[in-house]
All heavy atoms as an XYZ file, in Angstrom:
942
protein
N      20.690     -3.430    -21.499
C      21.168     -2.623    -22.614
C      20.927     -1.129    -22.395
O      21.474     -0.335    -23.118
C      20.488     -3.052    -23.926
O      19.079     -2.876    -23.794
C      20.812     -4.502    -24.272
N      20.096     -0.779    -21.404
C      19.807      0.633    -21.161
C      20.493      1.185    -19.914
O      20.728      2.379    -19.815
C      18.301      0.848    -21.040
C      17.569      0.562    -22.335
C      16.088      0.789    -22.203
O      15.678      1.673    -21.424
O      15.333      0.094    -22.885
N      20.789      0.314    -18.954
C      21.465      0.747    -17.729
C      22.341     -0.389    -17.227
O      21.893     -1.526    -17.093
C      20.467      1.129    -16.635
C      21.133      1.505    -15.346
C      21.781      2.716    -15.212
C      21.128      0.633    -14.269
C      22.420      3.057    -14.033
C      21.753      0.963    -13.083
C      22.399      2.176    -12.968
N      23.611     -0.064    -16.936
C      24.534     -1.072    -16.438
C      25.680     -0.380    -15.728
O      26.267      0.573    -16.240
C      25.067     -1.910    -17.597
C      25.973     -3.042    -17.193
C      25.561     -4.022    -16.305
C      27.252     -3.124    -17.720
C      26.397     -5.068    -15.951
C      28.094     -4.167    -17.374
C      27.657     -5.132    -16.485
O      28.488     -6.163    -16.142
N      25.969     -0.825    -14.517
C      27.093     -0.299    -13.753
C      27.805     -1.505    -13.117
O      27.414     -1.985    -12.069
C      26.667      0.768    -12.722
C      25.645      0.283    -11.734
C      27.866      1.361    -12.006
N      28.834     -2.024    -13.797
C      29.492     -3.244    -13.327
C      30.432     -3.046    -12.147
O      30.880     -4.021    -11.552
C      30.269     -3.700    -14.563
C      30.573     -2.443    -15.298
C      29.381     -1.540    -15.062
N      30.712     -1.827    -11.791
C      31.605     -1.514    -10.676
C      32.265     -0.187    -10.941
O      33.244     -0.114    -11.668
N      31.704      0.870    -10.370
C      32.186      2.224    -10.636
C      32.025      3.099     -9.407
O      31.231      2.805     -8.522
C      31.388      2.843    -11.793
O      31.511      2.061    -12.946
N      32.764      4.186     -9.393
C      32.615      5.189     -8.341
C      31.673      6.258     -8.880
O      31.920      6.857     -9.922
C      33.971      5.804     -7.956
C      34.906      4.710     -7.444
C      33.774      6.884     -6.893
C      36.321      5.177     -7.209
N      30.579      6.464     -8.162
C      29.567      7.425     -8.581
C      29.471      8.575     -7.588
O      29.710      8.395     -6.389
C      28.195      6.742     -8.698
C      28.107      5.554     -9.640
C      26.681      5.012     -9.670
C      28.585      5.895    -11.029
N      29.118      9.732     -8.110
C      28.894     10.905     -7.261
C      27.547     10.754     -6.557
O      26.587     10.274     -7.147
C      28.844     12.170     -8.104
C      30.141     12.577     -8.721
C      29.928     13.844     -9.578
N      31.163     14.332    -10.088
C      31.719     13.946    -11.245
N      31.105     13.065    -11.999
N      32.873     14.447    -11.629
N      27.494     11.211     -5.304
C      26.230     11.286     -4.578
C      26.158     12.627     -3.855
O      27.176     13.200     -3.492
C      26.042     10.130     -3.564
C      25.858      8.803     -4.264
C      27.163     10.062     -2.566
N      24.945     13.098     -3.686
C      24.683     14.310     -2.917
C      23.976     13.890     -1.645
O      23.004     13.123     -1.692
C      23.806     15.265     -3.737
C      24.478     15.733     -5.005
C      23.557     16.520     -5.924
O      22.315     16.478     -5.727
O      24.073     17.154     -6.846
N      24.458     14.377     -0.502
C      23.940     13.960      0.798
C      23.090     15.033      1.453
O      23.380     16.222      1.343
C      25.100     13.610      1.732
C      26.015     12.485      1.276
C      27.227     12.382      2.197
C      25.264     11.173      1.236
N      22.043     14.580      2.138
C      21.244     15.456      2.986
C      21.927     15.477      4.347
O      21.691     14.602      5.181
C      19.819     14.924      3.091
C      18.961     15.718      4.068
O      19.458     16.709      4.660
O      17.793     15.338      4.262
N      22.790     16.440      4.563
C      23.597     16.477      5.783
C      22.788     16.872      7.024
O      23.321     16.842      8.129
C      24.806     17.415      5.614
O      24.345     18.713      5.247
C      25.758     16.881      4.554
N      21.516     17.215      6.838
C      20.663     17.480      8.003
C      20.158     16.175      8.615
O      19.628     16.185      9.728
C      19.488     18.378      7.617
O      18.578     17.681      6.785
N      20.313     15.069      7.912
C      19.887     13.768      8.429
C      20.989     13.197      9.326
O      22.169     13.323      9.004
C      19.597     12.810      7.272
C      18.874     11.589      7.707
N      19.502     10.556      8.367
C      17.575     11.234      7.603
C      18.624      9.625      8.642
N      17.436     10.007      8.186
N      20.625     12.560     10.459
C      21.644     12.015     11.371
C      22.599     11.006     10.719
O      23.756     10.909     11.127
C      20.818     11.324     12.464
C      19.481     11.954     12.409
C      19.273     12.389     10.990
N      22.167     10.301      9.701
C      23.024      9.322      9.029
C      24.184     10.024      8.308
O      25.283      9.496      8.214
C      22.212      8.481      8.017
C      21.113      7.718      8.736
C      23.102      7.535      7.227
C      21.579      6.789      9.809
N      23.936     11.216      7.795
C      24.956     11.957      7.045
C      25.626     13.043      7.893
O      26.344     13.890      7.359
C      24.338     12.570      5.800
N      25.428     12.982      9.184
C      25.999     13.989     10.086
C      27.522     14.043      9.948
O      28.207     13.033      9.954
C      25.638     13.662     11.531
C      26.140     14.677     12.523
C      25.726     14.317     13.923
C      26.253     15.371     14.882
N      25.832     15.088     16.245
N      28.045     15.246      9.799
C      29.486     15.449      9.713
C      30.095     15.132      8.366
O      31.308     15.186      8.212
N      29.288     14.803      7.394
C      29.798     14.455      6.068
C      29.673     15.646      5.129
O      28.864     16.541      5.356
C      29.028     13.254      5.519
C      29.225     12.020      6.388
S      28.899     10.483      5.556
C      29.949     10.551      4.133
N      30.447     15.656      4.053
C      30.300     16.736      3.066
C      29.000     16.562      2.281
O      28.459     15.458      2.200
C      31.512     16.534      2.148
C      31.851     15.097      2.282
C      31.501     14.705      3.691
N      28.520     17.632      1.710
C      27.292     17.560      0.911
C      27.478     16.723     -0.354
O      26.534     16.119     -0.844
C      26.793     18.952      0.550
C      26.197     19.689      1.727
C      25.422     20.900      1.245
C      24.678     21.550      2.382
N      23.493     20.827      2.773
N      28.679     16.706     -0.888
C      28.983     15.902     -2.069
C      29.990     14.837     -1.683
O      30.987     15.126     -1.026
C      29.525     16.776     -3.195
C      28.511     17.771     -3.698
C      29.061     18.653     -4.807
O      30.243     18.504     -5.181
O      28.304     19.503     -5.288
N      29.706     13.601     -2.105
C      30.595     12.499     -1.765
C      30.601     11.493     -2.913
O      30.142     11.807     -4.022
C      30.138     11.839     -0.455
O      31.114     10.921      0.003
N      31.124     10.315     -2.636
C      31.189      9.256     -3.638
C      30.677      7.957     -3.030
O      30.601      7.817     -1.808
C      32.623      9.041     -4.158
C      33.554      8.621     -3.011
C      33.133     10.280     -4.870
C      34.938      8.180     -3.444
N      30.321      7.020     -3.913
C      29.881      5.703     -3.466
C      30.248      4.674     -4.529
O      30.226      4.970     -5.728
C      28.376      5.698     -3.226
N      30.585      3.472     -4.089
C      30.887      2.368     -4.995
C      29.581      1.693     -5.375
O      28.822      1.249     -4.522
C      31.815      1.363     -4.315
C      32.070      0.157     -5.155
C      31.465     -1.059     -5.046
C      32.978      0.050     -6.243
N      31.946     -1.918     -5.996
C      32.886     -1.261     -6.749
C      33.868      0.929     -6.843
C      33.643     -1.717     -7.812
C      34.618      0.473     -7.910
C      34.513     -0.821     -8.387
N      29.309      1.626     -6.664
C      28.101      0.969     -7.170
C      28.515     -0.195     -8.058
O      29.355     -0.039     -8.939
C      27.248      1.953     -7.953
N      27.936     -1.346     -7.777
C      28.225     -2.543     -8.565
C      26.927     -3.334     -8.693
O      26.489     -3.987     -7.742
C      29.300     -3.378     -7.872
C      29.717     -4.587     -8.651
C      30.865     -5.332     -7.983
O      31.601     -4.735     -7.180
O      31.011     -6.511     -8.272
N      26.290     -3.219     -9.853
C      24.976     -3.843    -10.053
C      24.034     -3.445     -8.917
O      23.290     -4.263     -8.400
C      25.100     -5.363    -10.155
C      25.937     -5.778    -11.341
O      25.856     -5.175    -12.403
N      26.756     -6.794    -11.173
N      24.095     -2.198     -8.532
C      23.367     -1.694     -7.370
C      21.996     -1.162     -7.758
O      21.806     -0.642     -8.855
C      24.168     -0.575     -6.709
O      25.430     -1.054     -6.308
N      21.034     -1.249     -6.822
C      19.713     -0.689     -7.102
C      19.710      0.832     -7.002
O      20.573      1.430     -6.352
C      18.829     -1.295     -6.012
C      19.758     -1.549     -4.885
C      21.085     -1.902     -5.515
N      18.739      1.431     -7.639
C      18.481      2.862     -7.565
C      17.018      2.985     -7.156
O      16.172      2.229     -7.620
C      18.720      3.539     -8.940
C      18.345      5.000     -8.901
C      20.167      3.354     -9.364
N      16.717      3.926     -6.273
C      15.363      4.044     -5.747
C      14.633      5.239     -6.352
O      15.177      6.328     -6.429
C      15.400      4.176     -4.223
C      16.175      3.082     -3.555
C      17.411      3.341     -2.986
C      15.685      1.790     -3.514
C      18.136      2.340     -2.370
C      16.404      0.772     -2.910
C      17.633      1.044     -2.333
N      13.407      4.993     -6.742
C      12.537      6.051     -7.235
C      11.343      6.107     -6.299
O      10.650      5.108     -6.102
C      12.090      5.754     -8.666
C      11.332      6.879     -9.296
C      11.132      6.668    -10.791
O      11.273      5.530    -11.268
O      10.838      7.653    -11.463
N      11.116      7.260     -5.698
C      10.072      7.416     -4.697
C       8.746      7.749     -5.386
O       8.690      8.641     -6.231
C      10.439      8.529     -3.686
C      11.871      8.353     -3.170
C       9.430      8.581     -2.555
C      12.200      6.989     -2.621
N       7.715      7.018     -5.015
C       6.386      7.272     -5.579
C       5.945      8.689     -5.241
O       6.325      9.245     -4.214
C       5.370      6.278     -5.032
C       5.599      4.867     -5.496
C       4.517      3.981     -4.937
C       4.681      2.562     -5.417
N       3.599      1.703     -4.911
N       5.098      9.248     -6.078
C       4.666     10.628     -5.867
C       3.449     10.747     -4.955
O       3.023     11.847     -4.663
C       4.377     11.292     -7.218
O       3.353     10.587     -7.888
N       2.880      9.625     -4.482
C       1.702      9.755     -3.620
C       2.122     10.226     -2.223
O       3.199      9.896     -1.728
C       0.890      8.454     -3.568
C       1.578      7.339     -2.813
O       1.531      7.387     -1.565
O       2.145      6.447     -3.462
N       1.271     11.013     -1.568
C       1.619     11.625     -0.277
C       1.965     10.617      0.816
O       2.830     10.886      1.643
C       0.366     12.418      0.098
C      -0.347     12.648     -1.189
C      -0.020     11.478     -2.063
N       1.323      9.453      0.836
C       1.603      8.458      1.861
C       3.037      7.941      1.746
O       3.757      7.840      2.739
C       0.620      7.299      1.771
C       0.770      6.204      2.826
C       0.648      6.776      4.233
C      -0.237      5.101      2.595
N       3.452      7.660      0.529
C       4.827      7.187      0.309
C       5.826      8.279      0.675
O       6.838      8.007      1.329
C       5.019      6.750     -1.139
N       5.554      9.491      0.262
C       6.479     10.587      0.547
C       6.573     10.896      2.036
O       7.608     11.339      2.510
C       6.083     11.824     -0.248
C       6.326     11.642     -1.726
C       5.990     12.872     -2.536
O       5.340     13.789     -2.069
N       6.432     12.874     -3.782
N       5.512     10.634      2.782
C       5.537     10.864      4.230
C       6.387      9.814      4.942
O       6.930     10.074      6.008
C       4.118     10.860      4.785
N       6.516      8.637      4.373
C       7.249      7.542      5.005
C       8.704      7.447      4.566
O       9.500      6.759      5.190
C       6.565      6.214      4.684
C       5.215      6.069      5.328
C       4.565      4.739      5.024
N       5.498      3.634      5.204
C       5.530      2.561      4.423
N       4.708      2.444      3.412
N       6.385      1.595      4.655
N       9.061      8.126      3.471
C      10.400      7.974      2.894
C      11.153      9.288      2.959
O      10.618     10.342      2.615
C      10.307      7.496      1.425
C      11.686      7.405      0.802
C       9.591      6.161      1.339
N      12.410      9.189      3.376
C      13.290     10.360      3.350
C      14.548      9.980      2.581
O      15.190      8.974      2.875
C      13.654     10.799      4.758
C      14.504     12.046      4.770
C      14.569     12.673      6.119
N      15.526     13.771      6.115
C      15.969     14.350      7.204
N      15.531     13.961      8.392
N      16.841     15.335      7.129
N      14.892     10.791      1.599
C      16.090     10.544      0.804
C      17.290     11.122      1.546
O      17.311     12.305      1.881
C      15.959     11.168     -0.602
C      14.803     10.512     -1.353
C      17.272     11.018     -1.373
C      14.462     11.176     -2.668
N      18.283     10.274      1.783
C      19.503     10.702      2.477
C      20.610     10.977      1.468
O      21.395     11.899      1.636
C      19.942      9.621      3.493
C      18.819      9.367      4.496
C      21.232     10.036      4.195
C      19.029      8.146      5.364
N      20.675     10.169      0.414
C      21.668     10.378     -0.652
C      20.982     10.183     -1.995
O      20.126      9.319     -2.151
C      22.827      9.399     -0.512
N      21.372     11.020     -2.936
C      20.831     10.896     -4.292
C      21.945     11.145     -5.291
O      22.963     11.762     -4.972
C      19.654     11.838     -4.530
C      20.022     13.289     -4.648
C      18.852     14.191     -5.042
N      17.811     14.230     -4.037
C      16.531     13.909     -4.262
N      16.128     13.564     -5.440
N      15.655     13.984     -3.295
N      21.740     10.647     -6.495
C      22.687     10.908     -7.573
C      22.401     12.311     -8.101
O      21.258     12.754     -8.113
C      22.553      9.851     -8.671
C      22.906      8.478     -8.152
C      21.928      7.527     -7.904
C      24.225      8.160     -7.841
C      22.254      6.284     -7.384
C      24.555      6.921     -7.313
C      23.565      5.988     -7.087
O      23.892      4.767     -6.560
N      23.428     13.050     -8.510
C      23.215     14.447     -8.920
C      22.271     14.564    -10.116
O      22.292     13.729    -11.020
C      24.615     14.940     -9.272
C      25.477     13.748     -9.381
C      24.819     12.637     -8.647
N      21.456     15.593    -10.080
C      20.480     15.840    -11.143
C      21.138     16.428    -12.386
O      20.768     16.093    -13.505
C      19.392     16.795    -10.638
C      18.345     17.142    -11.665
C      17.453     15.971    -12.003
O      17.010     15.249    -11.112
N      17.173     15.755    -13.268
N      22.118     17.304    -12.183
C      22.679     18.030    -13.326
C      24.058     17.555    -13.753
O      24.460     17.789    -14.876
C      22.738     19.538    -13.013
O      23.491     19.733    -11.816
C      21.339     20.108    -12.827
N      24.781     16.889    -12.869
C      26.139     16.434    -13.201
C      26.120     14.964    -13.613
O      25.193     14.227    -13.287
C      27.060     16.624    -12.008
N      27.160     14.548    -14.295
C      27.327     13.150    -14.650
C      27.564     12.368    -13.362
O      28.490     12.672    -12.619
C      28.529     13.003    -15.587
C      28.751     11.593    -16.088
O      28.014     10.673    -15.677
O      29.680     11.410    -16.895
N      26.750     11.342    -13.067
C      26.948     10.586    -11.832
C      28.273      9.811    -11.803
O      28.810      9.556    -10.739
C      25.773      9.609    -11.787
C      24.837     10.013    -12.859
C      25.564     10.919    -13.789
N      28.805      9.454    -12.961
C      30.028      8.652    -13.026
C      31.242      9.512    -12.736
O      31.500     10.500    -13.383
C      30.177      8.013    -14.401
C      31.416      7.126    -14.515
C      31.560      6.553    -15.909
N      31.804      7.576    -16.901
C      33.005      8.058    -17.211
N      34.075      7.612    -16.603
N      33.141      9.001    -18.113
N      31.993      9.088    -11.738
C      33.254      9.740    -11.437
C      34.406      8.908    -11.997
O      35.343      9.433    -12.564
C      33.415      9.935     -9.932
C      34.621     10.726     -9.491
C      34.578     12.152    -10.034
C      34.710     10.765     -7.982
N      34.304      7.577    -11.849
C      35.337      6.689    -12.336
C      34.722      5.321    -12.624
O      33.875      4.853    -11.881
C      36.436      6.547    -11.277
O      37.414      5.622    -11.709
N      35.149      4.719    -13.703
C      34.640      3.396    -14.050
C      33.701      3.453    -15.234
O      33.721      4.385    -16.027
N      32.845      2.445    -15.326
C      31.953      2.318    -16.470
C      30.506      2.441    -16.012
O      30.076      1.778    -15.072
C      32.186      0.967    -17.123
C      31.407      0.749    -18.379
C      30.976      1.696    -19.260
C      30.962     -0.490    -18.899
N      30.301      1.126    -20.297
C      30.282     -0.236    -20.097
C      31.080     -1.803    -18.465
C      29.708     -1.238    -20.867
C      30.514     -2.802    -19.237
C      29.841     -2.513    -20.425
N      29.755      3.287    -16.691
C      28.346      3.480    -16.393
C      27.603      3.670    -17.713
O      27.835      4.642    -18.422
C      28.142      4.698    -15.486
C      26.711      5.125    -15.206
C      25.949      4.023    -14.470
C      26.699      6.407    -14.394
N      26.757      2.739    -18.032
C      25.923      2.822    -19.226
C      24.546      3.318    -18.800
O      23.937      2.753    -17.893
C      25.801      1.447    -19.890
C      24.869      1.341    -21.085
C      25.382      2.177    -22.252
C      24.720     -0.115    -21.501
N      24.061      4.381    -19.414
C      22.744      4.917    -19.091
C      22.713      5.759    -17.835
O      21.716      5.776    -17.121
N      23.786      6.478    -17.575
C      23.868      7.312    -16.376
C      22.762      8.346    -16.269
O      22.356      8.707    -15.166
N      22.234      8.795    -17.395
C      21.150      9.783    -17.360
C      19.886      9.205    -16.706
O      19.044      9.939    -16.204
C      20.835     10.307    -18.770
C      20.252      9.288    -19.724
C      21.274      8.341    -20.351
O      22.495      8.582    -20.269
O      20.830      7.323    -20.907
N      19.768      7.894    -16.670
C      18.587      7.240    -16.086
C      18.552      7.338    -14.562
O      17.493      7.175    -13.957
C      18.530      5.790    -16.513
C      18.416      5.627    -18.020
C      18.352      4.182    -18.379
N      17.119      3.654    -17.834
C      16.046      3.295    -18.528
N      16.064      3.348    -19.790
N      14.962      2.853    -17.960
N      19.710      7.597    -13.930
C      19.734      7.661    -12.468
C      19.877      9.079    -11.929
O      19.853      9.288    -10.724
C      20.837      6.750    -11.874
C      22.234      7.233    -12.252
C      20.624      5.311    -12.279
C      23.351      6.516    -11.490
N      20.008     10.046    -12.814
C      20.156     11.435    -12.369
C      18.981     11.844    -11.486
O      17.825     11.677    -11.852
C      20.272     12.376    -13.557
C      21.619     12.318    -14.230
C      21.738     13.365    -15.314
C      23.141     13.417    -15.864
N      23.270     14.489    -16.868
N      19.300     12.351    -10.295
C      18.286     12.814     -9.361
C      17.598     11.705     -8.573
O      16.798     11.989     -7.686
N      17.911     10.461     -8.843
C      17.266      9.333     -8.152
C      17.982      9.060     -6.825
O      19.138      9.413     -6.623
C      17.296      8.083     -9.020
C      16.605      8.260    -10.359
C      15.191      7.768    -10.320
C      14.416      8.060    -11.580
N      14.756      7.327    -12.741
N      17.275      8.396     -5.937
C      17.784      8.131     -4.596
C      18.782      6.981     -4.583
O      18.605      5.973     -5.249
C      16.617      7.817     -3.657
N      19.832      7.161     -3.774
C      20.864      6.142     -3.595
C      20.841      5.567     -2.177
O      21.327      4.468     -1.946
C      22.241      6.734     -3.884
N      20.294      6.308     -1.218
C      20.167      5.866      0.169
C      18.907      6.494      0.728
O      18.732      7.714      0.650
C      21.399      6.309      0.976
C      21.349      6.193      2.501
C      21.106      4.768      2.957
C      22.629      6.753      3.108
N      18.011      5.666      1.258
C      16.743      6.176      1.784
C      16.459      5.598      3.164
O      16.924      4.519      3.517
C      15.550      5.875      0.844
C      15.695      6.589     -0.475
C      15.376      4.384      0.643
N      15.672      6.356      3.905
C      15.135      5.901      5.180
C      13.637      5.720      4.973
O      12.964      6.619      4.472
C      15.384      6.943      6.267
C      14.746      6.583      7.594
C      14.841      7.733      8.582
O      14.237      8.789      8.308
O      15.513      7.562      9.601
N      13.134      4.544      5.341
C      11.715      4.250      5.168
C      11.121      3.923      6.528
O      11.622      3.035      7.228
C      11.500      3.051      4.214
C      10.013      2.771      4.028
C      12.180      3.290      2.885
N      10.071      4.643      6.903
C       9.383      4.358      8.153
C       8.518      3.116      8.000
O       7.831      2.939      6.995
N       8.568      2.251      9.002
C       7.767      1.031      8.992
C       7.268      0.792     10.409
O       8.059      0.431     11.289
C       8.598     -0.160      8.502
C       7.860     -1.479      8.386
C       6.736     -1.386      7.348
C       8.809     -2.593      8.002
N       5.987      1.043     10.629
C       5.444      0.950     11.981
C       6.129      1.955     12.879
O       6.233      3.125     12.549
N       6.672      1.472     14.003
C       7.395      2.349     14.925
C       8.879      2.426     14.602
O       9.626      3.149     15.242
C       7.228      1.856     16.364
C       5.813      1.968     16.872
C       5.732      1.499     18.308
C       4.309      1.616     18.816
N       4.205      1.166     20.209
N       9.313      1.663     13.607
C      10.729      1.614     13.259
C      11.033      2.281     11.932
O      10.205      2.982     11.352
N      12.240      2.033     11.467
C      12.665      2.568     10.170
C      13.686      1.610      9.564
O      14.385      0.880     10.264
C      13.226      3.968     10.308
C      14.386      4.076     11.247
C      14.781      5.537     11.438
N      15.658      5.648     12.577
C      15.291      6.096     13.764
N      14.084      6.509     13.962
N      16.146      6.154     14.753
N      13.752      1.655      8.262
C      14.661      0.807      7.500
C      15.542      1.714      6.666
O      15.057      2.671      6.050
C      13.870     -0.145      6.568
C      12.963     -1.048      7.391
C      14.817     -0.959      5.705
C      11.972     -1.828      6.560
N      16.846      1.430      6.638
C      17.765      2.163      5.785
C      18.100      1.279      4.596
O      18.575      0.157      4.756
C      19.040      2.548      6.551
C      18.749      3.486      7.687
C      18.812      3.045      9.000
C      18.368      4.803      7.451
C      18.524      3.896     10.055
C      18.076      5.655      8.493
C      18.153      5.203      9.792
O      17.852      6.045     10.819
N      17.842      1.780      3.406
C      18.110      1.053      2.170
C      19.284      1.700      1.451
O      19.178      2.837      0.979
C      16.876      1.045      1.266
C      15.614      0.417      1.856
C      14.419      0.673      0.946
C      15.820     -1.070      2.079
N      20.391      0.974      1.404
C      21.584      1.442      0.705
C      21.544      0.907     -0.719
O      21.496     -0.300     -0.923
C      22.856      0.934      1.393
C      23.187      1.630      2.677
C      22.596      1.226      3.867
C      24.093      2.665      2.694
C      22.910      1.861      5.062
C      24.413      3.305      3.886
C      23.817      2.906      5.075
N      21.596      1.794     -1.684
C      21.644      1.405     -3.090
C      23.079      1.336     -3.593
O      23.312      1.365     -4.789
N      24.012      1.270     -2.696
C      25.432      1.141     -3.023
C      26.054      0.322     -1.902
O      25.405      0.016     -0.905
C      26.111      2.510     -3.170
C      25.885      3.437     -2.010
C      26.712      3.395     -0.897
C      24.838      4.345     -2.019
C      26.505      4.240      0.178
C      24.624      5.191     -0.944
C      25.455      5.138      0.145
N      27.311     -0.024     -2.042
C      27.980     -0.858     -1.048
C      28.789      0.024     -0.082
O      29.911      0.420     -0.398
C      28.892     -1.853     -1.749
C      28.124     -2.803     -2.625
C      29.042     -3.781     -3.288
N      28.282     -4.704     -4.110
C      28.749     -5.851     -4.519
N      29.972     -6.217     -4.212
N      28.007     -6.645     -5.270
N      28.228      0.336      1.083
C      28.925      1.253      1.988
C      30.176      0.655      2.625
O      31.015      1.390      3.138
C      27.876      1.552      3.059
C      26.991      0.356      3.056
C      26.949     -0.112      1.627
N      30.353     -0.648      2.577
C      31.482     -1.314      3.222
C      32.486     -1.869      2.214
O      33.346     -2.646      2.568
C      30.964     -2.442      4.122
C      30.592     -3.726      3.433
C      29.388     -3.714      2.507
O      28.709     -2.728      2.362
N      29.127     -4.822      1.861
N      32.437     -1.440      0.969
C      33.239     -2.035     -0.091
C      34.678     -1.523     -0.116
O      34.918     -0.355     -0.396
C      32.593     -1.780     -1.452
C      33.273     -2.498     -2.588
C      33.022     -3.834     -2.819
C      34.171     -1.844     -3.405
C      33.644     -4.504     -3.863
C      34.804     -2.503     -4.441
C      34.532     -3.838     -4.661
O      35.155     -4.499     -5.681
N      35.621     -2.353      0.180
C      37.071     -2.110      0.071
C      37.492     -0.703      0.481
O      36.970     -0.115      1.403
C      37.532     -2.417     -1.353
C      37.380     -3.861     -1.724
C      37.965     -4.096     -3.077
N      37.708     -5.449     -3.524
C      37.950     -5.849     -4.745
N      38.438     -5.024     -5.639
N      37.697     -7.080     -5.085
N      38.448     -0.121     -0.214
C      38.989      1.195      0.128
C      38.017      2.333     -0.104
O      38.175      3.409      0.455
N      37.006      2.121     -0.940
C      36.025      3.178     -1.184
C      35.215      3.452      0.072
O      34.545      4.448      0.179
C      35.085      2.788     -2.331
C      35.776      2.502     -3.632
C      36.719      3.610     -4.057
O      36.420      4.779     -3.910
N      37.873      3.246     -4.565
N      35.297      2.536      1.008
C      34.513      2.644      2.230
C      34.850      3.879      3.053
O      34.042      4.297      3.869
C      34.719      1.395      3.080
O      34.371      0.259      2.342
N      36.028      4.430      2.873
C      36.379      5.625      3.634
C      35.348      6.729      3.426
O      35.090      7.513      4.326
C      37.774      6.119      3.244
C      38.928      5.190      3.622
C      40.240      5.737      3.076
C      39.000      4.990      5.117
N      34.743      6.775      2.256
C      33.736      7.791      1.973
C      32.353      7.389      2.459
O      31.515      8.259      2.700
C      33.682      8.076      0.476
N      32.095      6.090      2.616
C      30.739      5.654      2.950
C      30.616      4.925      4.286
O      29.504      4.726      4.758
C      30.170      4.758      1.828
O      31.086      3.696      1.563
C      29.921      5.563      0.569
N      31.731      4.541      4.908
C      31.658      3.933      6.238
C      30.880      4.798      7.229
O      30.082      4.279      8.004
C      33.047      3.670      6.806
C      33.581      2.278      6.588
C      34.945      2.057      6.572
C      32.737      1.185      6.422
C      35.463      0.785      6.376
C      33.247     -0.082      6.231
C      34.612     -0.279      6.213
O      35.121     -1.531      6.023
N      31.098      6.117      7.255
C      30.340      6.929      8.219
C      28.828      6.767      8.064
O      28.112      6.721      9.063
C      30.776      8.365      7.912
C      32.142      8.218      7.321
C      32.078      6.943      6.521
N      28.346      6.661      6.840
C      26.911      6.459      6.625
C      26.463      5.133      7.245
O      25.426      5.051      7.910
C      26.583      6.467      5.130
C      26.853      7.769      4.393
C      26.780      7.563      2.885
C      25.871      8.842      4.834
N      27.248      4.100      7.024
C      26.945      2.773      7.540
C      26.957      2.764      9.074
O      26.009      2.296      9.714
C      27.957      1.778      6.972
C      27.757      0.361      7.416
C      26.649     -0.356      6.994
C      28.677     -0.244      8.244
C      26.458     -1.667      7.398
C      28.502     -1.556      8.651
C      27.383     -2.273      8.230
N      28.015      3.295      9.664
C      28.128      3.299     11.121
C      27.094      4.219     11.768
O      26.567      3.903     12.832
C      29.549      3.656     11.563
C      30.535      2.567     11.262
C      31.712      2.847     10.599
C      30.290      1.258     11.641
C      32.624      1.846     10.317
C      31.192      0.248     11.367
C      32.366      0.542     10.704
N      26.798      5.353     11.151
C      25.759      6.227     11.679
C      24.397      5.538     11.619
O      23.576      5.731     12.513
C      25.732      7.552     10.927
C      26.894      8.453     11.287
O      27.577      8.238     12.292
N      27.133      9.439     10.466
N      24.152      4.744     10.591
C      22.897      3.989     10.493
C      22.816      2.986     11.643
O      21.763      2.831     12.273
C      22.783      3.287      9.153
N      23.923      2.309     11.929
C      23.943      1.368     13.047
C      23.694      2.084     14.384
O      22.995      1.591     15.251
C      25.286      0.623     13.105
C      25.544     -0.374     11.993
C      26.955     -0.939     12.110
C      24.520     -1.486     11.994
N      24.286      3.261     14.521
C      24.128      4.038     15.759
C      22.685      4.495     15.950
O      22.240      4.663     17.088
C      25.071      5.239     15.760
N      21.943      4.667     14.871
C      20.553      5.095     14.958
C      19.619      3.949     15.343
O      18.499      4.182     15.769
C      20.088      5.691     13.617
C      20.704      7.023     13.283
C      20.356      8.073     14.309
O      19.183      8.277     14.640
N      21.356      8.734     14.847
N      20.094      2.721     15.191
C      19.256      1.562     15.506
C      18.843      1.615     16.966
O      19.655      1.792     17.858
C      20.034      0.252     15.232
O      20.455      0.269     13.873
C      19.162     -0.955     15.477
N      17.562      1.498     17.188
C      17.031      1.514     18.560
C      16.691      2.896     19.074
O      16.091      3.025     20.133
N      17.047      3.936     18.346
C      16.706      5.302     18.775
C      15.351      5.679     18.211
O      14.970      5.281     17.145
C      17.748      6.302     18.291
C      19.068      6.119     18.956
C      20.011      7.201     18.546
N      21.304      6.976     19.197
C      22.321      7.754     19.049
N      22.247      8.826     18.294
N      23.444      7.491     19.656
N      14.613      6.481     18.928
C      13.302      6.946     18.439
C      13.431      8.272     17.775
O      14.243      9.052     17.964
C      12.308      7.027     19.589
C      11.972      5.631     20.088
O      11.945      4.677     19.319
N      11.727      5.535     21.367
């Protein structure tokens, strides 16, 4: 009753200095359908291990098209993160990067993540 996104196009802001977002615009879109949103803990250990690659805009309405109940709850929250784990890293997508035609905006993130696999 406080947050629901049954299938909508949401705005995201990208950290284009990260290899996953290389060559992408700073502002893009992503398909969200019952998707998770990530909130990074404020302790230094967590912040040292996590890098936000995409986040929902802090000041703008995240909804571009579709239905979003409680959009203010995700403002500024992470939509795509890289988490260090031992010698490796995990990419957590809070949206569907391979979903239908919307993928044109998010396929590069997905393929760049695959290309980073195995790199130090």
